[in-house]
MDAnalysis code that builds the backbone (N, CA, C; Angstrom):
import MDAnalysis as mda
import numpy as np

u = mda.Universe.empty(651, n_residues=217, atom_resindex=np.repeat(np.arange(217), 3), trajectory=True)
u.add_TopologyAttr("name", ["N", "CA", "C"] * 217)
u.add_TopologyAttr("resid", np.arange(1, 218))
u.add_TopologyAttr("resname", ["ALA", "GLU", "THR", "LYS", "PRO", "VAL", "GLU", "ALA", "GLU", "GLY", "LYS", "THR", "LEU", "LEU", "VAL", "VAL", "CYS", "SER", "SER", "ASP", "LYS", "GLY", "LEU", "CYS", "GLY", "GLY", "ILE", "HIS", "SER", "GLY", "LEU", "SER", "ARG", "TYR", "VAL", "ARG", "ARG", "GLU", "PHE", "GLY", "PRO", "ASN", "PRO", "ASP", "SER", "PHE", "GLU", "LEU", "VAL", "VAL", "LEU", "GLY", "GLU", "LYS", "CYS", "LYS", "ALA", "GLN", "LEU", "GLY", "ARG", "SER", "ASN", "PRO", "LYS", "ASN", "MET", "ALA", "LEU", "SER", "PHE", "ALA", "ASN", "VAL", "GLY", "LYS", "ASP", "VAL", "PRO", "THR", "PHE", "ALA", "ASP", "ALA", "SER", "ALA", "ILE", "ALA", "ASP", "GLN", "ILE", "THR", "GLN", "LEU", "PRO", "GLY", "ASN", "TYR", "SER", "SER", "VAL", "LYS", "ILE", "LEU", "TYR", "ASN", "LYS", "PHE", "LEU", "ASN", "ALA", "GLN", "GLN", "TYR", "GLU", "PRO", "THR", "VAL", "VAL", "GLU", "ALA", "PHE", "SER", "GLU", "ASP", "ALA", "ILE", "LYS", "ALA", "SER", "ALA", "ASN", "ILE", "SER", "SER", "PHE", "GLU", "VAL", "ASP", "ASP", "SER", "ILE", "LEU", "GLY", "ASN", "LEU", "ARG", "GLU", "TYR", "SER", "LEU", "ALA", "ASN", "SER", "LEU", "PHE", "TRP", "ALA", "LEU", "ALA", "GLU", "GLY", "HIS", "ALA", "CYS", "GLU", "GLN", "SER", "ALA", "ARG", "ARG", "ASN", "ALA", "MET", "ASP", "ASN", "ALA", "SER", "LYS", "ASN", "ALA", "GLY", "ASP", "MET", "ILE", "ASN", "ARG", "PHE", "GLN", "ILE", "LEU", "TYR", "ASN", "ARG", "THR", "ARG", "GLN", "ALA", "ALA", "ILE", "THR", "GLY", "GLU", "LEU", "VAL", "GLU", "ILE", "ILE", "THR", "GLY", "ALA", "THR", "ALA", "SER", "GLU", "ASP", "MET"])
u.atoms.positions = np.array([
    [129.239, 68.189, 110.213],
    [128.245, 69.189, 109.830],
    [126.941, 68.490, 109.507],
    [125.852, 69.059, 109.944],
    [124.554, 68.460, 109.710],
    [124.032, 68.853, 108.335],
    [123.126, 68.008, 107.827],
    [122.454, 68.334, 106.576],
    [121.500, 69.490, 106.812],
    [121.505, 70.458, 105.892],
    [120.648, 71.627, 106.030],
    [119.742, 71.736, 104.814],
    [118.529, 72.258, 105.004],
    [117.622, 72.413, 103.863],
    [118.163, 73.422, 102.861],
    [117.870, 73.185, 101.588],
    [118.275, 74.105, 100.529],
    [117.148, 75.094, 100.288],
    [117.485, 76.381, 100.341],
    [116.464, 77.405, 100.137],
    [116.066, 77.453, 98.665],
    [114.756, 77.408, 98.436],
    [114.235, 77.457, 97.070],
    [112.820, 77.999, 97.107],
    [112.411, 78.572, 95.975],
    [111.064, 79.101, 95.889],
    [110.092, 77.984, 95.531],
    [108.925, 78.033, 96.112],
    [107.921, 77.013, 95.847],
    [107.117, 76.722, 97.090],
    [106.181, 75.813, 96.946],
    [105.310, 75.471, 98.064],
    [106.001, 74.531, 99.044],
    [105.554, 74.604, 100.284],
    [105.995, 73.672, 101.321],
    [104.966, 72.561, 101.452],
    [105.431, 71.328, 101.513],
    [104.546, 70.196, 101.779],
    [104.649, 69.873, 103.263],
    [103.539, 70.027, 103.972],
    [103.517, 69.791, 105.418],
    [102.809, 68.478, 105.702],
    [103.522, 67.547, 106.317],
    [102.961, 66.245, 106.687],
    [102.550, 66.311, 108.152],
    [101.255, 66.184, 108.419],
    [100.719, 66.278, 109.777],
    [100.469, 64.871, 110.305],
    [101.141, 64.509, 111.388],
    [101.056, 63.157, 111.948],
    [100.080, 63.127, 113.123],
    [98.851, 62.700, 112.853],
    [97.878, 62.484, 113.932],
    [97.454, 61.019, 113.885],
    [96.218, 60.702, 114.266],
    [95.743, 59.321, 114.216],
    [94.231, 59.317, 114.070],
    [93.640, 58.118, 114.100],
    [92.186, 57.979, 113.977],
    [91.485, 57.968, 115.329],
    [92.239, 57.850, 116.403],
    [91.630, 57.631, 117.719],
    [91.421, 58.939, 118.472],
    [90.374, 58.940, 119.315],
    [90.081, 60.084, 120.154],
    [90.252, 59.753, 121.623],
    [89.487, 60.447, 122.457],
    [89.534, 60.261, 123.912],
    [90.938, 60.491, 124.465],
    [91.619, 61.484, 123.902],
    [92.983, 61.772, 124.354],
    [93.203, 63.276, 124.493],
    [92.184, 63.973, 124.963],
    [92.323, 65.404, 125.189],
    [92.438, 66.185, 123.889],
    [93.214, 67.254, 123.920],
    [93.357, 68.125, 122.754],
    [94.605, 67.868, 121.952],
    [95.075, 66.627, 121.944],
    [96.353, 66.335, 121.292],
    [96.279, 66.523, 119.775],
    [95.136, 66.209, 119.175],
    [94.989, 66.381, 117.725],
    [94.657, 67.826, 117.364],
    [93.786, 68.451, 118.132],
    [93.412, 69.837, 117.842],
    [94.603, 70.779, 118.008],
    [95.577, 70.409, 118.855],
    [96.785, 71.217, 119.000],
    [97.583, 71.283, 117.703],
    [97.648, 70.163, 116.978],
    [98.334, 70.152, 115.686],
    [97.593, 71.011, 114.669],
    [96.265, 70.901, 114.665],
    [95.465, 71.695, 113.720],
    [95.608, 73.184, 113.998],
    [95.603, 73.550, 115.268],
    [95.785, 74.964, 115.618],
    [97.160, 75.462, 115.173],
    [98.179, 74.622, 115.309],
    [99.528, 75.003, 114.888],
    [99.553, 75.284, 113.384],
    [98.916, 74.428, 112.608],
    [98.878, 74.623, 111.151],
    [98.190, 75.936, 110.807],
    [97.041, 76.176, 111.425],
    [96.299, 77.406, 111.118],
    [97.063, 78.650, 111.572],
    [97.781, 78.543, 112.687],
    [98.513, 79.696, 113.205],
    [99.762, 80.005, 112.377],
    [100.529, 78.967, 112.043],
    [101.818, 79.177, 111.385],
    [101.704, 79.293, 109.864],
    [100.736, 78.598, 109.268],
    [100.644, 78.577, 107.809],
    [99.371, 79.230, 107.280],
    [98.403, 79.452, 108.160],
    [97.123, 80.010, 107.737],
    [97.206, 81.354, 107.038],
    [98.072, 82.294, 107.504],
    [98.145, 83.608, 106.847],
    [98.563, 83.551, 105.376],
    [99.242, 82.467, 104.951],
    [99.676, 82.321, 103.554],
    [99.172, 80.990, 102.999],
    [97.880, 80.895, 102.711],
    [97.300, 79.606, 102.307],
    [97.823, 79.072, 100.979],
    [98.398, 79.944, 100.142],
    [98.907, 79.488, 98.845],
    [100.346, 78.997, 98.923],
    [100.933, 79.031, 100.114],
    [102.354, 78.693, 100.244],
    [102.595, 77.247, 100.657],
    [101.529, 76.480, 100.896],
    [101.743, 75.119, 101.394],
    [100.618, 74.187, 100.959],
    [100.923, 72.892, 100.992],
    [99.927, 71.839, 100.813],
    [100.078, 70.850, 101.958],
    [99.020, 70.089, 102.201],
    [98.969, 69.221, 103.375],
    [98.901, 67.750, 102.991],
    [99.636, 66.953, 103.745],
    [99.445, 65.502, 103.793],
    [99.085, 65.184, 105.236],
    [97.919, 64.612, 105.456],
    [97.427, 64.398, 106.815],
    [97.336, 62.905, 107.099],
    [97.985, 62.478, 108.171],
    [97.923, 61.088, 108.623],
    [96.923, 61.011, 109.764],
    [95.825, 60.284, 109.568],
    [94.831, 60.149, 110.628],
    [93.570, 60.947, 110.350],
    [92.444, 60.384, 110.768],
    [91.147, 60.999, 110.491],
    [90.865, 62.224, 111.358],
    [91.473, 62.308, 112.540],
    [91.151, 63.397, 113.458],
    [91.558, 64.756, 112.886],
    [92.816, 64.901, 112.530],
    [93.265, 66.170, 111.951],
    [92.712, 66.370, 110.544],
    [92.452, 65.279, 109.836],
    [91.855, 65.406, 108.505],
    [90.493, 66.084, 108.595],
    [89.680, 65.672, 109.580],
    [88.356, 66.270, 109.747],
    [88.463, 67.745, 110.121],
    [89.425, 68.086, 110.978],
    [89.571, 69.473, 111.429],
    [90.137, 70.365, 110.329],
    [91.218, 69.917, 109.689],
    [91.848, 70.725, 108.649],
    [91.055, 70.695, 107.355],
    [90.249, 69.644, 107.169],
    [89.395, 69.591, 105.987],
    [88.348, 70.684, 105.986],
    [87.970, 71.139, 107.175],
    [87.012, 72.241, 107.277],
    [87.683, 73.602, 107.100],
    [88.886, 73.750, 107.655],
    [89.550, 75.057, 107.620],
    [90.441, 75.249, 106.394],
    [91.038, 74.166, 105.884],
    [91.965, 74.272, 104.749],
    [91.682, 73.210, 103.690],
    [90.469, 73.139, 103.157],
    [90.158, 72.066, 102.200],
    [90.970, 72.147, 100.910],
    [91.319, 73.360, 100.470],
    [92.043, 73.521, 99.212],
    [93.512, 73.135, 99.333],
    [94.011, 73.008, 100.556],
    [95.421, 72.670, 100.757],
    [95.662, 71.171, 100.869],
    [94.594, 70.383, 100.888],
    [94.729, 68.938, 101.054],
    [95.279, 68.299, 99.777],
    [96.455, 67.703, 99.875],
    [97.041, 66.991, 98.745],
    [96.882, 65.484, 98.876],
    [96.895, 64.990, 100.125],
    [96.839, 63.541, 100.357],
    [96.490, 63.294, 101.814],
    [95.772, 62.211, 102.067],
    [95.445, 61.858, 103.454],
    [95.482, 60.346, 103.607],
    [95.702, 59.909, 104.837],
    [95.783, 58.486, 105.153],
    [94.864, 58.180, 106.327],
    [94.132, 57.070, 106.228],
    [93.277, 56.608, 107.320],
    [93.910, 55.374, 107.963],
    [93.253, 54.873, 109.000],
    [93.723, 53.679, 109.726],
    [95.124, 53.882, 110.306],
    [95.368, 55.086, 110.806],
    [96.658, 55.410, 111.428],
    [96.485, 55.408, 112.938],
    [97.409, 54.769, 113.645],
    [97.392, 54.796, 115.101],
    [96.625, 53.668, 115.752],
    [96.126, 52.711, 114.952],
    [95.404, 51.591, 115.557],
    [96.345, 50.680, 116.334],
    [97.564, 50.560, 115.841],
    [98.580, 49.746, 116.505],
    [99.848, 50.583, 116.682],
    [100.838, 49.987, 117.323],
    [102.130, 50.664, 117.482],
    [102.741, 50.890, 116.096],
    [103.204, 52.105, 115.792],
    [103.767, 52.382, 114.460],
    [104.965, 51.489, 114.150],
    [105.092, 51.127, 112.891],
    [106.225, 50.328, 112.432],
    [106.928, 51.060, 111.293],
    [108.160, 50.652, 111.034],
    [108.898, 51.272, 109.933],
    [108.272, 50.925, 108.595],
    [107.633, 49.755, 108.516],
    [106.944, 49.372, 107.277],
    [105.801, 50.335, 106.976],
    [105.058, 50.724, 108.009],
    [103.983, 51.709, 107.823],
    [104.555, 53.036, 107.319],
    [105.620, 53.487, 107.969],
    [106.238, 54.752, 107.578],
    [106.778, 54.690, 106.150],
    [107.338, 53.550, 105.763],
    [107.877, 53.397, 104.410],
    [106.776, 53.457, 103.362],
    [105.633, 52.815, 103.662],
    [104.506, 52.839, 102.722],
    [103.973, 54.257, 102.547],
    [103.902, 55.009, 103.646],
    [103.441, 56.400, 103.574],
    [104.447, 57.250, 102.798],
    [105.735, 57.067, 103.075],
    [106.777, 57.830, 102.378],
    [106.745, 57.559, 100.881],
    [106.466, 56.316, 100.505],
    [106.400, 55.960, 99.083],
    [105.286, 56.725, 98.384],
    [104.131, 56.844, 99.043],
    [103.011, 57.587, 98.456],
    [103.322, 59.084, 98.375],
    [103.997, 59.605, 99.384],
    [104.314, 61.035, 99.393],
    [105.289, 61.388, 98.271],
    [106.290, 60.544, 98.050],
    [107.282, 60.834, 97.007],
    [106.685, 60.757, 95.610],
    [105.525, 60.140, 95.473],
    [104.873, 60.044, 94.164],
    [103.941, 61.218, 93.871],
    [103.805, 62.147, 94.821],
    [102.966, 63.319, 94.574],
    [103.543, 64.134, 93.416],
    [102.673, 64.671, 92.565],
    [103.167, 65.377, 91.371],
    [103.741, 66.757, 91.643],
    [103.450, 67.337, 92.788],
    [103.898, 68.700, 93.069],
    [105.407, 68.805, 93.206],
    [105.947, 69.951, 92.782],
    [107.376, 70.226, 92.937],
    [107.542, 71.146, 94.142],
    [107.838, 70.559, 95.287],
    [107.847, 71.316, 96.539],
    [109.253, 71.790, 96.875],
    [109.308, 72.994, 97.431],
    [110.607, 73.540, 97.829],
    [111.127, 72.875, 99.093],
    [110.207, 72.393, 99.941],
    [110.613, 71.711, 101.172],
    [109.485, 70.807, 101.644],
    [109.860, 69.801, 102.399],
    [108.898, 68.885, 103.020],
    [109.144, 68.925, 104.523],
    [108.095, 69.245, 105.274],
    [108.211, 69.339, 106.725],
    [107.213, 68.395, 107.380],
    [107.612, 67.851, 108.523],
    [106.778, 66.899, 109.259],
    [106.394, 67.525, 110.590],
    [105.089, 67.608, 110.830],
    [104.561, 68.159, 112.079],
    [104.048, 67.017, 112.943],
    [104.518, 66.947, 114.174],
    [104.109, 65.873, 115.080],
    [104.134, 66.386, 116.516],
    [103.593, 65.601, 117.419],
    [103.636, 65.925, 118.844],
    [104.899, 65.329, 119.458],
    [105.739, 66.181, 120.005],
    [106.980, 65.743, 120.645],
    [106.722, 65.431, 122.110],
    [107.144, 64.257, 122.544],
    [106.948, 63.824, 123.927],
    [107.964, 64.520, 124.822],
    [107.465, 65.269, 125.808],
    [108.337, 65.928, 126.781],
    [108.387, 65.152, 128.087],
    [107.216, 64.855, 128.636],
    [107.099, 63.998, 129.814],
    [105.669, 63.467, 129.852],
    [105.325, 62.780, 130.929],
    [104.010, 62.145, 131.000],
    [102.865, 63.146, 130.998],
    [103.166, 64.402, 131.297],
    [102.125, 65.425, 131.361],
    [102.198, 66.432, 130.218],
    [103.297, 66.467, 129.496],
    [103.496, 67.531, 128.519],
    [103.931, 66.993, 127.164],
    [103.488, 67.689, 126.140],
    [103.916, 67.438, 124.764],
    [103.769, 68.756, 124.013],
    [104.424, 68.869, 122.867],
    [104.322, 70.108, 122.105],
    [104.428, 69.829, 120.608],
    [103.670, 70.563, 119.784],
    [103.796, 70.414, 118.329],
    [105.195, 70.813, 117.871],
    [105.811, 69.964, 117.067],
    [107.190, 70.179, 116.625],
    [107.292, 69.892, 115.132],
    [108.122, 70.651, 114.447],
    [108.330, 70.473, 113.010],
    [109.769, 70.036, 112.757],
    [109.933, 68.992, 111.940],
    [111.260, 68.569, 111.493],
    [111.293, 68.612, 109.968],
    [112.474, 68.830, 109.439],
    [112.653, 68.941, 107.994],
    [112.949, 67.567, 107.403],
    [112.256, 67.243, 106.311],
    [112.590, 66.047, 105.532],
    [113.388, 66.534, 104.321],
    [114.646, 66.185, 104.256],
    [115.547, 66.820, 103.296],
    [115.320, 66.333, 101.872],
    [115.481, 67.247, 100.939],
    [115.347, 66.936, 99.519],
    [116.638, 66.311, 98.991],
    [116.592, 65.855, 97.731],
    [117.791, 65.282, 97.118],
    [118.906, 66.324, 97.043],
    [118.538, 67.563, 96.719],
    [119.553, 68.624, 96.619],
    [120.208, 68.887, 97.970],
    [119.394, 68.845, 99.052],
    [119.950, 69.081, 100.383],
    [120.896, 67.957, 100.787],
    [120.513, 66.720, 100.465],
    [121.379, 65.575, 100.785],
    [122.674, 65.657, 99.982],
    [122.542, 66.020, 98.722],
    [123.723, 66.114, 97.854],
    [124.665, 67.219, 98.312],
    [124.102, 68.301, 98.872],
    [124.918, 69.430, 99.323],
    [125.448, 69.253, 100.735],
    [125.084, 68.154, 101.398],
    [125.539, 67.922, 102.759],
    [127.058, 67.791, 102.810],
    [127.649, 68.340, 103.856],
    [129.111, 68.312, 103.983],
    [129.640, 66.897, 104.155],
    [128.826, 65.998, 104.713],
    [129.298, 64.644, 104.991],
    [129.119, 63.690, 103.817],
    [128.284, 64.048, 102.837],
    [127.998, 63.111, 101.757],
    [129.223, 62.877, 100.880],
    [130.134, 63.866, 100.854],
    [131.340, 63.721, 100.036],
    [132.288, 62.663, 100.586],
    [132.072, 62.234, 101.813],
    [132.923, 61.199, 102.408],
    [132.607, 59.824, 101.841],
    [131.490, 59.713, 101.129],
    [131.065, 58.431, 100.582],
    [130.913, 58.548, 99.068],
    [131.105, 57.427, 98.409],
    [130.890, 57.389, 96.966],
    [129.423, 57.048, 96.716],
    [128.634, 58.080, 96.530],
    [127.195, 57.915, 96.348],
    [126.840, 58.268, 94.916],
    [126.293, 57.306, 94.215],
    [125.858, 57.544, 92.845],
    [124.602, 58.409, 92.841],
    [124.525, 59.324, 91.889],
    [123.370, 60.224, 91.824],
    [122.063, 59.465, 91.657],
    [122.120, 58.290, 91.068],
    [120.893, 57.531, 90.805],
    [120.250, 56.994, 92.077],
    [121.015, 56.894, 93.164],
    [120.431, 56.355, 94.398],
    [120.060, 57.455, 95.390],
    [120.269, 58.710, 94.997],
    [119.899, 59.800, 95.897],
    [118.396, 59.818, 96.160],
    [117.616, 59.447, 95.138],
    [116.169, 59.375, 95.324],
    [115.789, 58.348, 96.368],
    [116.443, 57.188, 96.317],
    [116.179, 56.150, 97.318],
    [116.624, 56.601, 98.704],
    [117.753, 57.306, 98.743],
    [118.253, 57.805, 100.024],
    [117.299, 58.843, 100.605],
    [116.759, 59.673, 99.731],
    [115.801, 60.682, 100.182],
    [114.530, 60.020, 100.713],
    [114.035, 58.990, 100.004],
    [112.825, 58.301, 100.463],
    [113.072, 57.583, 101.788],
    [114.257, 56.986, 101.939],
    [114.590, 56.327, 103.203],
    [114.660, 57.343, 104.337],
    [115.256, 58.506, 104.060],
    [115.336, 59.559, 105.079],
    [113.944, 60.037, 105.477],
    [113.047, 60.178, 104.486],
    [111.675, 60.591, 104.772],
    [110.963, 59.542, 105.610],
    [111.127, 58.263, 105.246],
    [110.490, 57.183, 106.009],
    [111.016, 57.139, 107.438],
    [112.318, 57.354, 107.598],
    [112.915, 57.346, 108.933],
    [112.355, 58.480, 109.793],
    [112.228, 59.677, 109.194],
    [111.673, 60.820, 109.930],
    [110.204, 60.593, 110.266],
    [109.452, 60.010, 109.331],
    [108.041, 59.713, 109.585],
    [107.884, 58.692, 110.701],
    [108.736, 57.678, 110.694],
    [108.667, 56.653, 111.736],
    [108.925, 57.270, 113.108],
    [109.921, 58.150, 113.174],
    [110.216, 58.845, 114.438],
    [109.016, 59.673, 114.878],
    [108.435, 60.427, 113.938],
    [107.299, 61.290, 114.270],
    [106.093, 60.472, 114.722],
    [105.818, 59.361, 114.038],
    [104.681, 58.514, 114.409],
    [104.891, 57.877, 115.780],
    [106.130, 57.450, 116.057],
    [106.418, 56.836, 117.357],
    [106.273, 57.852, 118.491],
    [106.803, 59.056, 118.288],
    [106.663, 60.111, 119.301],
    [105.190, 60.464, 119.504],
    [104.464, 60.603, 118.397],
    [103.049, 60.935, 118.488],
    [102.248, 59.863, 119.194],
    [102.606, 58.601, 118.948],
    [101.906, 57.492, 119.604],
    [102.140, 57.525, 121.109],
    [103.382, 57.807, 121.515],
    [103.689, 57.902, 122.948],
    [102.912, 59.048, 123.592],
    [102.860, 60.194, 122.908],
    [102.099, 61.341, 123.432],
    [100.622, 61.006, 123.546],
    [100.102, 60.316, 122.541],
    [98.675, 59.979, 122.535],
    [98.322, 59.042, 123.678],
    [99.143, 58.026, 123.904],
    [98.868, 57.095, 124.998],
    [98.937, 57.807, 126.348],
    [99.928, 58.686, 126.505],
    [100.057, 59.435, 127.754],
    [98.875, 60.376, 127.944],
    [98.479, 61.077, 126.864],
    [97.346, 62.001, 126.950],
    [96.052, 61.253, 127.235],
    [95.895, 60.077, 126.638],
    [94.677, 59.285, 126.881],
    [94.620, 58.821, 128.340],
    [95.759, 58.419, 128.870],
    [95.794, 58.003, 130.272],
    [95.444, 59.179, 131.185],
    [96.011, 60.348, 130.891],
    [95.699, 61.528, 131.704],
    [94.229, 61.909, 131.587],
    [93.680, 61.804, 130.377],
    [92.267, 62.141, 130.175],
    [91.366, 61.187, 130.951],
    [91.713, 59.902, 130.945],
    [90.902, 58.923, 131.675],
    [91.031, 59.124, 133.186],
    [92.242, 59.476, 133.648],
    [92.424, 59.773, 135.079],
    [91.577, 60.970, 135.492],
    [91.601, 62.016, 134.661],
    [90.800, 63.201, 134.970],
    [89.313, 62.884, 134.945],
    [88.896, 62.053, 133.990],
    [87.484, 61.673, 133.916],
    [87.068, 60.881, 135.150],
    [87.947, 59.976, 135.611],
    [87.639, 59.191, 136.811],
    [87.539, 60.089, 138.044],
    [88.467, 61.062, 138.151],
    [88.427, 61.986, 139.289],
    [87.161, 62.842, 139.249],
    [86.806, 63.326, 138.063],
    [85.597, 64.140, 137.934],
    [84.352, 63.324, 138.255],
    [84.342, 62.053, 137.825],
    [83.202, 61.187, 138.134],
    [83.108, 60.946, 139.640],
    [84.267, 60.753, 140.295],
    [84.269, 60.569, 141.745],
    [83.748, 61.796, 142.473],
    [84.168, 62.986, 142.010],
    [83.665, 64.225, 142.621],
    [82.160, 64.360, 142.431],
    [81.677, 63.989, 141.249],
    [80.242, 64.079, 140.980],
    [79.460, 63.106, 141.859],
    [79.991, 61.896, 142.026],
    [79.336, 60.908, 142.896],
    [79.254, 61.429, 144.325],
    [80.344, 62.036, 144.802],
    [80.346, 62.581, 146.167],
    [79.319, 63.697, 146.331],
    [79.237, 64.583, 145.308],
    [78.268, 65.678, 145.397],
    [76.836, 65.154, 145.411],
    [76.543, 64.173, 144.566],
    [75.188, 63.619, 144.532],
    [74.883, 62.798, 145.784],
    [75.913, 62.175, 146.362],
    [75.707, 61.434, 147.605],
    [75.333, 62.391, 148.735],
    [76.039, 63.530, 148.793],
    [75.710, 64.546, 149.808],
    [74.302, 65.086, 149.584],
    [73.946, 65.359, 148.314],
    [72.603, 65.853, 148.001],
    [71.544, 64.828, 148.382],
    [71.827, 63.558, 148.088],
    [70.885, 62.491, 148.445],
    [70.691, 62.416, 149.958],
    [71.802, 62.470, 150.700],
    [71.716, 62.390, 152.164],
    [70.935, 63.569, 152.741],
    [71.178, 64.769, 152.212],
    [70.462, 65.943, 152.704],
    [68.970, 65.850, 152.387],
    [68.649, 65.408, 151.173],
    [67.234, 65.276, 150.788],
    [66.539, 64.220, 151.633],
    [67.238, 63.103, 151.857],
    [66.664, 62.024, 152.679],
    [66.463, 62.497, 154.114],
    [67.462, 63.237, 154.642],
    [67.355, 63.739, 156.011],
    [66.202, 64.735, 156.138],
    [66.023, 65.578, 155.112],
    [64.921, 66.542, 155.142],
    [63.573, 65.831, 155.111],
    [63.483, 64.753, 154.306],
    [62.227, 64.001, 154.232],
    [61.922, 63.327, 155.570],
    [62.954, 62.733, 156.204],
    [62.755, 62.076, 157.504],
    [62.352, 63.097, 158.560],
    [63.034, 64.254, 158.536],
    [62.692, 65.310, 159.501],
    [61.253, 65.775, 159.314],
    [60.834, 65.933, 158.062],
    [59.453, 66.336, 157.798],
    [58.448, 65.324, 158.306],
    [58.748, 64.031, 158.110],
    [57.846, 62.985, 158.590],
    [57.778, 62.978, 160.116],
    [58.944, 63.164, 160.773],
    [58.957, 63.204, 162.241],
    [58.144, 64.386, 162.767],
    [58.274, 65.528, 162.104],
    [57.498, 66.707, 162.519],
    [56.005, 66.428, 162.399],
    [55.606, 65.775, 161.315],
    [54.191, 65.453, 161.130],
    [53.704, 64.484, 162.209],
    [54.534, 63.477, 162.547],
    [54.140, 62.504, 163.572],
    [53.997, 63.183, 164.926],
    [54.999, 64.015, 165.274],
    [54.957, 64.708, 166.571],
    [53.769, 65.666, 166.634],
    [53.534, 66.383, 165.541],
    [52.401, 67.318, 165.504],
    [51.079, 66.579, 165.660],
    [50.973, 65.428, 164.987],
    [49.748, 64.630, 165.097],
    [49.555, 64.083, 166.493],
    [50.652, 63.624, 167.119],
    [50.559, 63.076, 168.475],
    [50.168, 64.161, 169.462],
    [50.751, 65.347, 169.292],
    [50.414, 66.466, 170.184],
    [48.946, 66.856, 170.040],
    [48.465, 66.868, 168.823],
    [47.056, 67.211, 168.589],
    [46.132, 66.181, 169.214],
    [46.530, 64.900, 169.188],
    [45.695, 63.838, 169.778],
    [45.637, 63.981, 171.286],
    [46.778, 64.344, 171.914],
    [46.797, 64.519, 173.370],
    [45.918, 65.699, 173.793],
    [45.906, 66.753, 172.997],
    [45.102, 67.928, 173.330],
    [43.610, 67.625, 173.260],
    [43.257, 66.649, 172.441],
    [41.846, 66.280, 172.346],
    [41.448, 65.465, 173.575],
])
């Protein structure tokens, strides 16, 4: 049996996994739109932790009161578990008593497709209520550490998936930009050739007209 979230009243903490880098199409704005669409109607029901400057700038304009924590310098290199652990440590120190913690990231489908996806980061109560936890002798004092490790593991997965989506989206964006630039070069080359041909034709007409006028004299 899988671990399931425990239903409780309170705010949801939503961790949005983006990065600081651009030039990758609408991969970051897709996450921001998801937040506004799914959580926007109830602004008092959630708080945000945003990884990366891109979504921070977008959500900072639309949901400034929901910002609980943000991280910069995300996505400069390939994500590591150490990075995810450091972020998880800061998140677990937030003073809010949240009913659930959810992680929003871009799920890699293929080289052309990705989609915003939410995964649950389980609380201590959810881990304790898991059907499989009774198979092990787990002291209550280490449930907090287990919860933080589970959060770090989920964050690492989300960051790795998001990084793969970002690299794929950036490659597609650069391919499209190169194709568009090639089309533009071709159009301007045709325009240049037509303009040059018109100028040459005009000069030839003037020469022929002048020669004809000289013969008539």
